[in-house]
C-alpha positions in Angstrom: -18.2 -23.6 1.1 -17.2 -20.1 2.2 -13.9 -19.0 0.7 -11.9 -16.3 2.5 -8.7 -14.6 1.5 -5.3 -14.0 3.2 -2.4 -11.7 2.2 0.7 -13.6 0.9 2.7 -11.6 3.5 0.5 -12.4 6.5 -0.7 -8.9 7.4 -4.4 -9.5 6.6 -6.4 -12.7 7.1 -10.0 -13.9 6.7 -10.9 -11.2 4.1 -14.1 -11.8 2.1 -13.9 -11.8 -1.7 -15.7 -8.4 -2.0 -13.3 -6.9 0.5 -10.3 -8.3 -1.4 -11.7 -6.9 -4.6 -12.1 -3.4 -3.1 -8.7 -3.4 -1.6 -6.8 -4.7 -4.6 -3.5 -4.9 -2.8 -3.2 -5.9 0.8 -2.1 -3.2 3.3 1.1 -5.1 3.9 2.0 -5.0 0.2 1.0 -8.6 -0.3 -1.5 -10.1 -2.7 -4.7 -11.8 -1.7 -5.0 -15.5 -2.2 -7.8 -18.0 -1.4 -7.3 -19.9 1.9 -8.1 -23.1 0.0 -9.0 -24.0 -3.6 -12.6 -25.1 -4.0 -13.4 -27.9 -6.5 -15.7 -27.7 -9.5 -19.2 -28.6 -8.5 -20.3 -29.8 -12.0 -18.6 -32.7 -13.8 -16.4 -31.9 -16.8 -19.0 -33.5 -19.0 -21.7 -31.2 -17.6 -19.5 -28.1 -18.1 -19.0 -29.2 -21.7 -22.7 -28.5 -22.4 -22.5 -24.9 -21.0 -21.9 -21.7 -22.9 -19.3 -19.2 -21.8 -21.6 -17.2 -19.4 -22.7 -20.4 -17.7 -19.2 -21.6 -17.4 -18.0 -18.3 -15.9 -20.8 -18.4 -13.4 -19.9 -22.0 -12.4 -16.3 -21.0 -11.8 -16.7 -17.6 -10.2 -19.3 -18.6 -7.7 -16.8 -21.0 -6.2 -14.4 -18.2 -5.3 -16.7 -15.2 -4.8 -18.8 -16.8 -2.1 -20.1 -13.6 -0.5 -21.8 -12.6 -3.7 -25.3 -13.9 -4.1 -26.1 -15.9 -7.3 -28.3 -13.1 -8.5 -25.5 -10.5 -8.0 -22.9 -12.6 -9.8 -25.2 -13.5 -12.6 -26.1 -9.8 -13.1 -22.3 -9.0 -13.3 -21.8 -11.7 -15.9 -24.7 -10.8 -18.0 -23.6 -7.1 -18.2 -19.9 -8.1 -18.9 -20.2 -10.7 -21.5 -22.7 -9.2 -23.9 -22.7 -7.8 -27.4 -19.5 -5.9 -26.8 -17.8 -9.2 -27.8 -17.9 -9.7 -31.5 -18.1 -13.5 -31.4 -21.0 -15.3 -29.8 -18.6 -17.8 -28.3 -16.9 -14.9 -26.4 -13.5 -16.7 -26.7 -13.6 -19.2 -29.6 -11.0 -21.9 -30.3 -9.2 -22.0 -33.6 -7.2 -25.0 -34.7 -3.9 -24.2 -36.4 -0.3 -25.5 -36.5 -1.0 -28.6 -34.5 -2.6 -26.8 -31.5 -5.7 -24.9 -30.5 -5.6 -21.1 -30.3 -7.9 -19.7 -27.6 -8.8 -16.3 -29.1 -9.2 -14.0 -26.1 -9.3 -10.8 -28.1 -12.9 -10.5 -29.2 -13.9 -7.8 -26.7 -14.0 -4.0 -26.8 -10.3 -3.4 -26.8 -9.2 -6.4 -28.8 -6.9 -7.9 -26.1 -7.3 -10.7 -23.5 -7.6 -8.2 -20.7 -11.2 -7.6 -21.8 -12.1 -11.0 -20.5 -11.6 -9.9 -16.9 -11.9 -6.1 -17.1 -15.3 -6.3 -18.7 -16.6 -7.7 -15.4 -14.4 -6.1 -12.8 -16.3 -2.7 -12.7 -19.5 -4.6 -11.9 -17.8 -6.8 -9.3 -16.3 -3.6 -7.8 -19.6 -1.7 -7.6 -21.4 -4.7 -6.0 -18.5 -5.0 -3.6 -18.8 -1.4 -2.6 -22.5 -1.6 -1.9 -22.0 -4.9 0.0 -19.4 -3.2 2.3 -21.3 0.1 2.6 -18.6 2.1 0.9 -19.4 5.7 0.4 -16.0 6.9 -0.7 -15.2 7.2 -4.4 -13.1 4.3 -5.5 -9.9 5.4 -7.3 -8.6 2.7 -9.6 -4.9 3.0 -9.8 -3.2 0.9 -12.5 0.2 0.5 -14.2 0.0 -1.0 -17.7 2.4 -2.5 -20.2 -0.1 -1.8 -22.9 -3.4 -3.7 -22.8 -4.6 -3.5 -19.2 -4.7 0.3 -19.3 -7.2 0.6 -22.2 -9.3 -2.3 -21.0 -9.5 -0.9 -17.5 -10.3 2.6 -18.9 -13.0 1.3 -21.1 -14.5 -0.7 -18.3 -14.6 2.0 -15.7 -15.2 5.1 -17.9 -18.1 7.1 -16.4 -19.0 4.3 -13.9 -20.6 6.2 -11.0 -18.6 6.2 -7.8 -15.2 5.5 -9.5 -12.3 7.3 -11.0 -9.4 5.6 -12.9 -5.8 6.6 -13.2 -3.5 4.7 -15.6 0.3 5.0 -15.9 2.1 3.5 -19.0 5.7 3.7 -20.2 6.0 6.5 -22.8 8.1 4.5 -25.3 7.1 1.0 -24.2 3.8 0.3 -25.9 2.7 0.0 -29.5 1.3 3.0 -31.3 -2.2 1.5 -31.3 -2.0 0.7 -27.6 -0.9 4.3 -26.8 -3.6 5.9 -29.0 -6.3 3.7 -27.4 -5.4 5.1 -24.0 -4.8 8.7 -24.8 -8.0 9.0 -26.7 -10.1 7.5 -23.9 -13.3 9.4 -23.1 -14.9 9.7 -19.7 -14.8 12.5 -17.1 -13.5 10.1 -14.5 -10.4 8.9 -16.5 -6.8 10.1 -16.4 -3.9 8.7 -18.3 -0.2 9.6 -17.8 2.8 8.4 -19.6 6.0 8.0 -17.5 9.6 8.4 -18.6 10.7 4.9 -17.9 9.6 1.3 -18.5 6.7 -0.8 -17.2 8.6 -1.9 -14.1 9.1 1.8 -13.2 5.4 2.3 -13.5 4.4 -0.8 -11.6 6.9 0.1 -8.8 5.5 3.6 -8.6 1.9 2.4 -8.3 2.9 -0.1 -5.5 4.6 2.7 -3.6 1.5 4.8 -3.8 -0.6 1.9 -2.5 1.8 1.4 0.4 2.0 5.1 1.3 0.0 5.1 4.5 -0.1 8.9 4.9 -1.3 9.5 1.3 -3.9 6.8 1.7 -5.2 8.4 4.9 -5.1 11.9 3.4 -7.2 10.8 0.5 -9.6 8.8 2.7 -10.4 12.0 4.6 -11.2 13.6 1.2 -13.6 10.8 0.3 -11.3 8.6 -1.9 -9.9 5.1 -1.5 -7.5 3.2 -3.8 -8.1 0.0 -5.6 -6.4 -1.7 -8.5 -7.5 -3.1 -11.9 -4.1 -4.9 -12.4 -4.0 -8.7 -12.1 -2.8 -8.2 -8.6 -6.5 -7.7 -7.9 -8.2 -11.0 -7.2 -11.3 -9.7 -9.0 -9.1 -9.7 -12.2 -7.6 -13.1 -11.6 -10.7 -15.2 -10.9 -12.6 -14.3 -14.1 -9.5 -15.4 -16.0 -9.7 -18.9 -14.5 -13.1 -19.3 -16.3 -11.7 -19.2 -19.8 -9.3 -22.0 -19.1 -12.1 -24.2 -17.8 -14.2 -23.2 -20.9 -11.3 -24.0 -23.3 -10.8 -27.5 -21.8 -14.5 -28.3 -22.0 -14.6 -27.1 -25.6 -12.1 -29.8 -26.5 -14.2 -32.3 -24.5 -17.3 -31.2 -26.4 -15.8 -31.5 -29.8 -14.3 -35.0 -29.1 -10.6 -33.9 -29.2 -10.1 -35.2 -25.6 -11.9 -37.7 -23.3 -13.2 -36.6 -19.9 -10.4 -36.5 -17.5 -7.7 -36.5 -20.2 -5.0 -33.9 -19.5 -4.1 -31.0 -21.7 -1.2 -28.5 -21.9 -1.8 -24.7 -21.8 0.8 -22.4 -23.5 0.6 -18.9 -22.2 2.6 -15.8 -23.4 3.7 -14.4 -20.0 4.8 -11.1 -18.5 3.3 -10.3 -15.2 2.4 -14.0 -14.6 -1.4 -13.4 -14.0 -2.6 -15.1 -17.1 -0.7 -18.3 -16.6 -1.4 -18.2 -12.8 -5.1 -18.3 -13.7 -4.4 -21.5 -15.7 -2.7 -22.9 -12.6 -5.7 -22.0 -10.5 -7.9 -23.9 -13.1 -5.8 -26.9 -12.5 -6.2 -26.6 -8.7 -10.0 -26.6 -9.0 -10.2 -29.7 -11.2 -9.1 -29.1 -14.8 -6.6 -31.9 -15.8 -3.4 -30.2 -16.8 -0.2 -31.9 -17.9 2.1 -28.9 -18.5 1.8 -25.1 -18.2 4.2 -23.8 -20.8 5.4 -20.3 -19.8 6.4 -18.4 -22.9 8.7 -15.3 -22.5 10.1 -12.9 -25.0 13.7 -11.5 -24.8 13.0 -10.3 -21.3 13.4 -13.9 -20.2 13.5 -13.5 -16.4 10.8 -16.2 -15.9 12.6 -18.7 -18.2 15.7 -18.3 -16.1 13.7 -18.6 -12.9 12.1 -21.9 -13.9 15.5 -23.2 -15.1 17.6 -22.2 -12.1 15.3 -21.4 -9.2 16.8 -17.9 -9.0 14.7 -14.8 -9.8 17.0 -12.0 -10.9 15.7 -8.7 -12.3 19.2 -7.3 -12.5 19.6 -7.5 -16.3 19.1 -5.5 -19.5 15.6 -4.4 -20.3 14.6 -5.0 -23.9 11.8 -3.2 -25.8 10.3 -5.8 -28.1 7.4 -6.2 -30.6 5.5 -7.9 -27.7 5.4 -4.9 -25.3 2.8 -6.3 -22.9 5.5 -8.8 -21.9 8.3 -6.4 -21.5 8.5 -6.9 -17.8 11.3 -7.9 -15.4 9.2 -8.0 -12.1 6.3 -10.4 -12.5 4.1 -9.4 -9.6 1.7 -12.4 -9.7 4.5 -14.8 -9.3 4.3 -13.9 -5.6 1.0 -15.9 -5.4 2.8 -19.0 -6.7 5.7 -18.5 -4.4 3.4 -18.4 -1.4 1.9 -21.7 -2.6 5.2 -23.5 -2.9 6.4 -22.2 0.5 3.5 -24.1 2.0 1.5 -20.9 2.4 4.2 -19.4 4.7 3.8 -15.6 4.7 7.1 -15.0 6.5 9.1 -17.0 3.9 7.2 -15.3 1.1 7.8 -11.8 2.6 11.5 -12.5 3.0 11.8 -13.4 -0.7 9.8 -10.4 -1.8 11.9 -8.1 0.4 15.1 -9.5 -1.2 13.6 -8.8 -4.6 12.7 -5.2 -3.6 16.1 -4.5 -2.0 18.5 -6.4 -4.2 16.5 -7.4 -7.2 17.1 -11.1 -6.7 16.0 -14.1 -4.7 16.5 -17.8 -4.7 14.0 -20.5 -3.8 14.9 -23.8 -2.1 15.3 -27.1 -3.8 12.0 -28.5 -2.4 10.2 -25.4 -3.6 11.6 -25.8 -7.1 10.5 -29.4 -7.2 6.9 -28.2 -6.8 7.2 -26.3 -10.1 7.4 -29.5 -12.2 4.1 -28.7 -13.9 5.8 -25.6 -15.4 8.0 -25.5 -18.5 9.7 -22.2 -19.4 11.3 -21.0 -22.5 11.6 -17.8 -24.6 11.5 -16.6 -28.1 13.9 -14.1 -29.7 12.5 -11.3 -31.9 13.7 -13.2 -35.0 11.8 -16.3 -33.9 8.7 -14.2 -33.3 8.8 -12.8 -36.8 9.5 -16.2 -38.3 6.6 -17.8 -36.4 4.1 -15.1 -37.6 5.2 -15.6 -41.2 5.2 -19.4 -40.9 1.7 -19.6 -39.5 0.4 -17.3 -42.2 2.0 -19.3 -45.0 1.2 -22.8 -43.6 -2.3 -22.3 -42.1 -3.5 -18.9 -43.5 -3.7 -17.8 -39.8 -2.5 -14.4 -38.7 -1.4 -13.9 -35.1 0.0 -11.0 -33.1 3.6 -11.0 -31.7 2.6 -12.0 -28.2 0.7 -15.0 -29.5 3.7 -15.7 -31.7 6.0 -15.8 -28.6 3.7 -18.6 -27.3 3.7 -20.5 -30.6 7.4 -20.3 -30.9 8.0 -21.6 -27.4 5.5 -24.3 -27.8 7.4 -25.4 -30.9 10.6 -25.6 -28.8 8.7 -27.6 -26.2 7.5 -30.2 -28.7 10.9 -30.5 -30.2 12.6 -31.0 -26.9 10.0 -33.4 -25.3 8.1 -35.0 -28.1 5.0 -34.5 -26.0 1.8 -35.0 -28.1 -0.6 -33.9 -25.3 -3.4 -31.7 -26.8 -2.4 -28.1 -26.3 -4.3 -24.9 -26.0 -2.4 -21.7 -26.7 -3.7 -18.4 -25.2 -4.0 -16.0 -28.1 -3.8 -12.7 -26.2 -4.3 -9.9 -28.7 -5.7 -9.2 -32.2 -3.1 -8.9 -34.9 -4.7 -5.5 -35.7 -3.4 -4.2 -32.4 0.2 -4.8 -33.6 -0.4 -4.5 -37.4 2.9 -2.9 -38.3 4.9 -5.7 -36.6 2.6 -8.4 -38.1 2.8 -7.1 -41.7 6.6 -6.6 -41.3 6.9 -10.2 -40.4 4.8 -11.4 -43.4 6.4 -9.2 -46.1 8.5 -6.2 -45.0 9.3 -5.0 -48.5 5.6 -4.9 -49.4 4.1 -3.4 -46.3 6.6 -1.4 -44.4 6.1 1.8 -46.4 2.3 1.9 -45.7 0.9 4.4 -43.2 -1.1 3.1 -40.2 -4.5 3.4 -41.9 -3.2 1.6 -45.0 -1.8 -1.1 -42.9 -5.1 -1.8 -41.2 -6.7 -2.3 -44.7 -3.7 -4.5 -45.7 -4.1 -6.6 -42.7 -7.9 -6.9 -43.4 -7.0 -8.3 -46.9 -4.3 -10.5 -45.5 -6.3 -12.1 -42.7 -9.7 -12.2 -44.3 -11.2 -10.8 -41.0 -13.1 -7.6 -40.5 -11.3 -4.5 -39.2 -12.4 -4.5 -35.5 -14.7 -1.7 -34.3 -12.0 -0.7 -31.8 -9.7 0.1 -34.8 -12.4 1.8 -36.8 -13.1 4.1 -33.9 -9.4 4.8 -33.3 -8.9 6.2 -36.7 -11.2 9.1 -35.9 -10.4 9.5 -32.2 -9.2 12.7 -30.6 -6.3 12.8 -28.2 -7.6 13.8 -24.8 -4.7 12.9 -22.4 -1.3 14.6 -22.7 0.3 14.2 -19.3 4.0 12.9 -19.2 5.8 12.5 -15.8 8.9 11.1 -14.3 8.5 8.0 -12.0 9.1 10.1 -8.9 6.3 12.5 -9.9 3.6 9.8 -10.1 2.3 10.4 -6.6 2.0 14.2 -7.1 0.2 13.6 -10.4 -2.4 11.5 -8.6 -3.0 14.3 -6.1 -3.1 17.0 -8.8 -5.6 15.2 -10.9 -7.9 14.1 -8.1 -7.9 17.5 -6.5 -8.5 19.4 -9.8 -11.1 17.0 -11.2 -13.3 16.9 -8.1 -14.0 20.5 -7.1 -17.4 19.4 -5.6 -15.4 17.7 -2.8 -14.0 21.1 -1.7 -10.5 19.8 -1.9 
């Protein structure tokens, strides 16, 4: 079956997977979505006998149909190799009555590695497949983890450059240091004076600036994205939900065809949307539990049917979720409009112009698979402490948001369905917050290096290589700009860093 892609806003249709990966964002500002959902070709029982690489291949080949099997297998083999410190790639750990899908065993110790380890390979194959000779400029806004994972993936990849914008005071110290110390002559990192939504809005404006796009095209550049708005980011994430389900089948926790719940800490909506896509292709799902932090715009949306970004913005201990505009929700909105690009475009225009839109009753009825709730900062800290004391299991604040919300879901519903919780980051990435939650009096006075060793003793896990390297890393990126200076910063860096193009 040949799967083609359309823009959620109707401006582009019948786009191949490789073309969609190269474009990142559709020219009309929409997001690419598959025209239909393929179905798993192997039975769930057959999938249960596969390792992660085999599962990823089985899932991705359904969506990336203009890739040959050999091309896709080569991408997978290069992506999921020894850079992951666990042979399972994303192991499951049972704790607190649910299963934690540890998605942080890659190079940058966050779940973004699961997709951004393969995206550079998908991108370069796509460029060759479409006879692209321009340099591909990856332009990305990050709330913390995407930036480092994308930088690490694309660093010194021939034919590419990568530019990352992040909110200056909106990421953890480890997240910031991971980005500003990134090596690679084709990498550029800029902090913005604002929050993630400012960064994301600025990137979208650059993508939609026709004159700039044409100017750079003449100079030999073309934009693409490593954010989860890129279908090449989203599809690899579907694989780990399929894999997680089949692990429970393999270990006898569930029977073939039995439904599970997925709990996902959620900010930009890409990770939980991947779980939804897994359900569409054949994974039995009872509930998708959407866990928000104090920036609870998604909780309010699922409760009321109104999406309203006009509210206070909170900086929390789970900064990758400090988001008020969840871009990937547009893909779900498109689905529940009956794939109506005009209706989707109208809602997105209302969001852009007034910061608010409201879906219809029939649309809201189609969201019955989703349950939304949120966790306060106090609940996050209490959840970290409780899991450590009860299960000797140490989790980061984002994962704790998911665990706290799942606890509320169980209390409200009594649902005993086996549940898999996406554990999205290593506790080492947010060590100060984790140790504060466990015992503030004991750990708050320690410096960063001392806290890493304290966390090592507390968790009984090795300090990740990413943290070991960070202790000695030199800061290489110093740029700070206002949101309205982002476009000029892109120009300045591209023009100054590519003298061979006679710019």
